[in-house]
N, C-alpha and C positions, 0 to 999 in steps of 0.2 A: 504494500500500500504506500502511495507517495507520502512524503513527510508533511506536505501542506494539508493533506486529507487527515492525517493523524492529528495534527495540531488543531484542525477544525473540530474533529470529534472530541478531542480533549477539552476544547473550549466550551462545547455544548454540554459536556458532562459536568463541567465546573461552574455552570450558571447558578447563581445564588437564588434565594427565595424571591427577592424583589425583582431580579431579572426575569424570572418566570411570570411574576405578576404583570410586569411591563409588557412581556410578550403576549400574555393572555389578553391584556387590555387592547393591544393592537388588533388581534383577531376579532374580539368582540366589537370593536369600533367598525371594522370593515363589514362585519355581519349586519350591524345596525344600519349602516349606510345602504347596504343592498336591500334590506327590508323596507327602508324609508323610500328609496327610489321606486321599488316595485309598488309600494302602497300609493305613492303619488300618481304613478301611471294609471293605476286602477281607479283612483279618485277622479281623475280627469276623464275616465271612460265610464261615466255614471250609467248611461243607457245600457251598455253591454253588461256591466256588473250587476245591475238590478233587473232590468227587463228581460235580458237573455238568460243570465245565469241564476241569480237568486230567486227570481219569480218564475223560472221555467216550470217547476212542478205545479204551479198554480194554473197553467194553461192546459186545456184538454188535449191539445195536439202535441204535448210533450213526448219526447222519443219513447220513454218507458211506457206511457199509456198506449201509444200506438202499437208497440210490440205486444203488450198484454192483450189488446183487442185482436190482433192477428192470431196470437196463440189461442185465444178463446174460440175463434171461428174454426181453427184447425182441429182442436181437441173436442169441442162440444157442438160445433156447428151453430152456436148461438153467440150473442154478445154479452154473456153473463159477466165476464170479467172486464168488459169495456168500461172506461170511465166516462160516464155520460154528462156529469156535471161536477163542479167543484163546490162543495157544500159550505163554503165560508167566504167572507169578504175581509180584506185587510183594512185596518183603520189606524189612525194615529191620534192620540189624545194629548200628547205632550208638544208644546210649542217648539221645543228644540229636538223633538224625537227624530224627525227625518234627517236632520243634519248630523246628529250624534251617531245614528245608525249608519249613515254614509261614511263617517270617519271610522267607525268600528269595523265594518265589513271590509273597508279598503285596507285597514291594517292586517286583518286576518288573511286577506288575499295576498298582501305583500309577503307575509310569512310563508304561505304556501308556495308562491312563485320563487322566492329566494331560498327555499329549503335546501336545494343541492349546494348552493354557494355557502350557506351557513355550515352544512356538514363538512364541506371541503376545508373551511377555516378551522373547524374543530380538529379535523384530521391533520392539518398542517401544524397545529399546536402540539398534538400528542405524538406525532411521528418521530421527532428527534429523541424521545425517551424510549423508543422501541429498538430492539435488536433487528438485524437484517432478516433473521428468520421470522420474527414476529411481524415485520412489515410484509413479508411474503404471505403469511397467513391472512393478513387483513387487506390484501390487495383487492381492489374492487369495492371497498367499503362504501364509498360515496355513491358509486353507480347502483349497487344493489339496494342500499338503504333508500335512495331517492326513488328507484323504480318501485319498490314495495310501497312506499308512502303514497306515490301518485296512483298506483293501482287501488289502494285502499280508499283514497279520495274519490276516485271515479266510481268504485263500487258503492260507497256510501251515498254519493250524489245521484247515481242513476238507478239504484235498486232500493236502498233503505229509505232514503228521503221521500221518494214519490209514494211508496206504500204507507209510510207513517203519516205523511201530510194528508193523503187521501182518506185514510181511516179516521185519524184524530180530528181533522178539519170538518168532516161530515158527520161525526158522531153526535147524537142528540139524546138527551134524557127525556125530552118532550118536544113535540112540534111547536109548543108555545115559546120555546127558547131558540133564538137564532144565533148562529156562530159569527161573531165579529172579532176576528183575531187581531190583537194589538201588533203593530209592526215590530216592536222590540221583542215580543215573544216569538214571533215567526223567525226573525233574523237570528236570534240566540239559539233557537231549536235547530235550524238548518246548519248553522256554522258549527255548533257543538257536535252534532251527530256526524257530520261529514269529516270534521277534523279528527274526532276521536277514532273513527274507523281507519283513517290514514295511520294513526299512531298504533292501533291494534295490529295492523299489517306489518309492523316492525318486529313482530314476535320472533321470527327466525334470526334477525340480527341480534336481538337481546339474548337469545339462546346461545348464539355463537360466543359472545363475550362471557356469559355466565359459565359456559362450558370451558372456555379458555382459562378462567381463573379457578376452575374446579368446583364451583358451587352446584352446577348441574351435571348430570351424567345421563347417557342414553339409556342405561338400565333403569334408572329412577323414572325417567319419562315413560318408558315402555310399561313399567309396572303400574304407572298412574293413569293408564288409558281410560279405565272405567270411570275414574273420578273426573278426568278431563272431559269426558263426554257429558257428564252431568253438569259441570261448570259451564261448558260451551252451550248446552241447551238453555240453561238459566240465563246466560248472557245474551243469547239469541232472542229469548223471550223478552228481555228488557229492551234490547235495541230495536226490536220489531213489535211495537205495541198492538199491531193488528192481530186479531184472534185467529186469522187464517193460518192453518198449519203449514201450508206451502210457503208462506212468507218466512216463518221461523226456520224451516228447513233450508230455504235459500240463504239465510244468514249463517246457519250452523255449519253447512258443508264447507264454505271457505275457511271458517275458523278451525274446523277439524283438519282441513288440508294444511293449514299453517302449523298446526300442532305436529303433524306427521313430518312436515318439512323440517321443523325444529329438531325432531329426533334425529333425522339424517344429518343435519348440520352438526349437532353435538357429537354424533358418532364419527363424523369426518374429523372433527377437532381431536378426538381421543386417538384416532388412528395415526395422527401426525405428531403426537406427543412423544 
């Protein structure tokens, strides 16, 4: 190894506590700038952010509703599963409500868009502390983590959100009561459900690091399958408030697939130790 490379490695290893804090501050600052830039871009595209994306599940011609109707005709020959109407209207009762929700959802959208860059900054901060072998194990961290996150976001937006909105928005205890959903409630529900699903899809990445430090083992995960199924069904029931069994199964299957993938990931980590 060249002497200059040895000196560089020696310098990195001898960084003090405050040097690490300063380095972390730089990466956090860059991540914050990326989130702010993406959030401002979304704020300036209000029509796309709200009318196209956020309020998409409120329209009867939403992609998921069209596919549900097509599937209904193919399976039953009827329009039983077609969404014929949206059973609620959106309202705002706070004078600052629409502006604050515009700011809030722009910030959330900024985090989602800048997520790969934020992960990359995290990776650049951690990388100098890893050995060459450990870096090899974690190669592709940003790519796979970002991919799983965006798959989870799309799954939450196109599958969980429409089913939940359609059921909860049209549910009535009596015909005397109409559903007028507050804008803040709607925005909070959609953003929380979608963002949480994106994080849940990071399960294999979390399993990788827990397996790497020895907290998780593939044997433990395999022996916990029956308990995992119960937890997944409960979680699917919570995330899909619709009483339709098909909706719960639609959520449970990807979660169980992520659990099995996590087992394979941990087993791969063990085989390379």
